C-alpha positions as CSV (number, residue, x, y, z in Angstrom):
1,M,201.2,138.9,50.5
2,K,198.9,137.2,48.0
3,I,195.8,135.3,49.3
4,Q,192.8,133.9,47.6
5,L,189.7,135.9,48.5
6,N,186.4,134.3,47.5
7,G,188.2,132.4,44.8
8,A,190.2,135.4,43.3
9,S,193.8,136.4,43.8
10,H,194.1,139.4,46.2
11,D,197.0,141.3,47.6
12,T,196.9,142.3,51.3
13,E,199.1,143.5,54.0
14,H,196.6,142.8,56.8
15,P,198.0,140.5,59.4
16,D,194.7,138.8,60.5
17,L,191.2,138.1,59.3
18,A,189.6,140.8,61.5
19,A,191.8,143.5,59.9
20,L,190.9,142.2,56.4
21,V,187.2,142.1,57.1
22,A,187.3,145.6,58.4
23,A,189.4,146.9,55.5
24,L,186.8,145.5,53.1
25,G,184.0,147.3,54.9
26,H,182.3,144.2,56.3
27,E,183.2,144.9,60.0
28,G,179.7,145.7,61.1
29,D,178.0,143.3,58.6
30,K,176.8,139.9,59.5
31,V,179.2,137.8,57.4
32,A,180.5,134.3,57.7
33,T,184.2,133.8,57.4
34,A,186.6,130.9,56.7
35,I,190.3,130.4,56.2
36,D,191.4,127.3,54.2
37,G,187.9,125.9,54.4
38,L,187.6,126.1,58.2
39,F,184.9,128.4,59.7
40,V,186.2,131.3,61.8
41,A,183.7,132.8,64.3
42,R,183.6,136.6,64.6
43,Q,185.2,136.6,68.1
44,N,188.2,134.6,66.7
45,R,189.0,136.7,63.6
46,S,191.6,138.8,65.4
47,Q,193.5,135.6,66.4
48,S,193.3,134.1,62.9
49,P,196.5,135.1,61.0
50,L,196.6,135.4,57.3
51,N,199.4,133.5,55.5
52,E,200.8,133.7,52.0
53,G,198.5,131.7,49.7
54,C,195.7,131.0,52.2
55,A,192.1,130.8,50.9
56,V,189.8,133.3,52.6
57,E,186.0,133.2,52.2
58,I,183.8,136.1,53.3
59,V,180.1,135.3,52.7
60,A,177.1,137.5,53.4
61,P,173.6,136.0,53.8
62,M,171.2,136.6,50.9
63,E,167.7,137.9,51.2
64,G,164.8,136.8,49.1
65,G,163.4,133.5,48.1
């Protein structure tokens, strides 16, 4: 299915947000996630299905100042 990942078109077969985050190598990272503009807490990612055309954001904190 096609989704929008951080503003870019992305093909995925992952059924939920947890699987997508893991596949992208962010599973152990401290990242914030959202689907269609709604924040998804880490413990809720496996219960957050991905649907055709949904907008997913995965954001990591930045260091520096």
